N, C-alpha and C positions, 0 to 999 in steps of 0.2 A: 661687370666687366664685359666690354665689347672688344672683339678682335678686329683690328684694322689692317691686317696683313693683306687682304684682298685689294686694298687701295694701292699698294705697292709704292708708296711715296712718290707718286707721279702727280704733280699739280694738275688740277682739273678733273681728276678721276673722282667719281662719286657713286655712292650706293645708297639705296633706301633700305630701311629695315623697320619692320613692324614686329613688335614682340611684346610679351607680357612678362613682368618680373614680380617677385615678391617684395612688398614694401619693407624697408628696413625699420628697425626700432627707432622710436623718437621722431617720426616724421610728422611734426605738427607742434601745436602749443598745448598748454595744460588743459584747456577746455574743448579743444577741437583738433582732430588730426586723422591721419590715415592709419588704420589699425595695422599693427605689425603682422606681416605674413599675408596681408590681403593683396589683391592683384592690382598692379599699376600697368596700364597699357601705354606703350611707347610707340610713337610714329616718328622715325628719325631719318634724317639725311646726313650721311657722312661724306664730307668732301675733303680731298687732299689739297692742301695749299702749300706754299713754299715753307712756312714755318711749322706746319703740323697738320692736324685734322680739325676741320670746322664741323661741329655738330649742331644741327638745327632741327627743330621739331616740336612735338607736343607730348605731354604726359597727362593721362586722365586716370583719376583714382576716386574711390568713394571715401567720404569723410564721415566720421562718427564723433559726436560730442554732446554738449549740452548748452542750452541757452543761459547766458550769464544773468538774465533777469528773473526767469521763472524756473530754471533748472530742468526744463523739459528736454527730452532727448532730441538731438538733431541728426538727421541722416540726409546727406546730399552728396553731389559729386563735384569735382573740381577738375578743370582743364587748364594747364599752364603751358606757356611757350618756353622752349628751351633754346639757348644759343650759347655756345662756348667754344673757344679755340683751345685745343689741347696741343701743346708745343712738343715737338720731337725732343726726346731726352738723349741727345747725341753725346754729351759729356758724361757717360755712364760712371756713376760712383763719385764724380767730382763734386765738390761743394758748389752750390749755386752762388753766383757772384753777388749781385746787389740785393738790397732789401726789396727792391721793386719786383724782383723775380719770385718773391715769396707768395704773391697772389696769383701767380700764373699756374694754370692747370697743365700738368705734364702727362705725356704718355708713359706708361711703364712697359718698355719694350714696344710691342705692337698692340698692347692692351690699354683701353681707357676706362677709368672708373667713373661711372655716371652718378654715384650716390651723392657726392657733395653738390653737384649741379642740381640734381633732383631735390635735395633737401633745401637748398637756397631758394629755388623757384617756388616750391610748394609753401614753405613757411612764410615767405614774403607775400604770397597771394592770399593768405588766410586773413579773415577779418580780425581786428584786434579784440573786439568783443562780439562774438557770434550771438545772433538772436534767432529765435524760432520764427519770428516774423518781425517786420520793421516796426510795427506799432505795439509790440508786446508790453503790456502794462506791468508785468512782473509779479511780485508777491506782496501781500499785506505786511507792512512792517511790524504790526502788532501781533498777528496770529499766524502768519505764514501761509494764508490761503492764497491760491492761485487766482489772481484778479481776472484773468481771461475767462475762467469758468463761471465766475459770478460778478458781472459788471456792476451790480447794485450793492456789492459788499460794503458795509459801513460798520463803524463802531461808535458808541456814544462818546461825546466829547469828554476827554479826561478831566477829572476834578483836580484842581490845584491842591496839592497835599497840605498846604497851609490852611485851607478851608475845609478839609475832609472831616475833621473832628466836629465842626459846627453842623455839618450835614448829618452826622450820626446822632447828635443831640436832638435835632429837629425830628428825625424819624422816631426816636425813643419817646418823644412827648406827644406824638400823634395819638389822639383818642378818637375811636370811632363814634360818630354822631348818628343817633337813631333818628331818622326822619319820620314824621307822622305820615301814615298812609292816607292817601286821598280817597 
């Protein structure tokens, strides 16, 4: 929550604010996100306009997760742009009129809650399937070995189960042949 009282509801008044806040829970997707309680750095400009307070700026945070192909840990940072108009809530306690107003961010008195804005910006900026590197080969489908560690990793071609019994018969009938010594 940020206090906007110093803007005084005078259109054109603006303030810059640089601060660090703790990341809320669930700021990310299943395999990549900002750890709860970690630091999120905010560089914001708060500007009073006729309808409310326009917030613009950036948020920077560290990400932790894992590669969806090889399950290796990923640690990187993300910087997202923020922009939202928080409308003055002048009809205190009155129900909001149209359904269109449901998507409008509102000031709570002179306070604005940045968590929904931050959540939307970070989650939408995350890759749908995070990778440790662009050309990550992933894991072997047969044994689970990490293919980036062993690029030459191979398995024998699988034997068709319908012919497997024939292969066992051939192995059982092999008789060692003694060759004469030259």
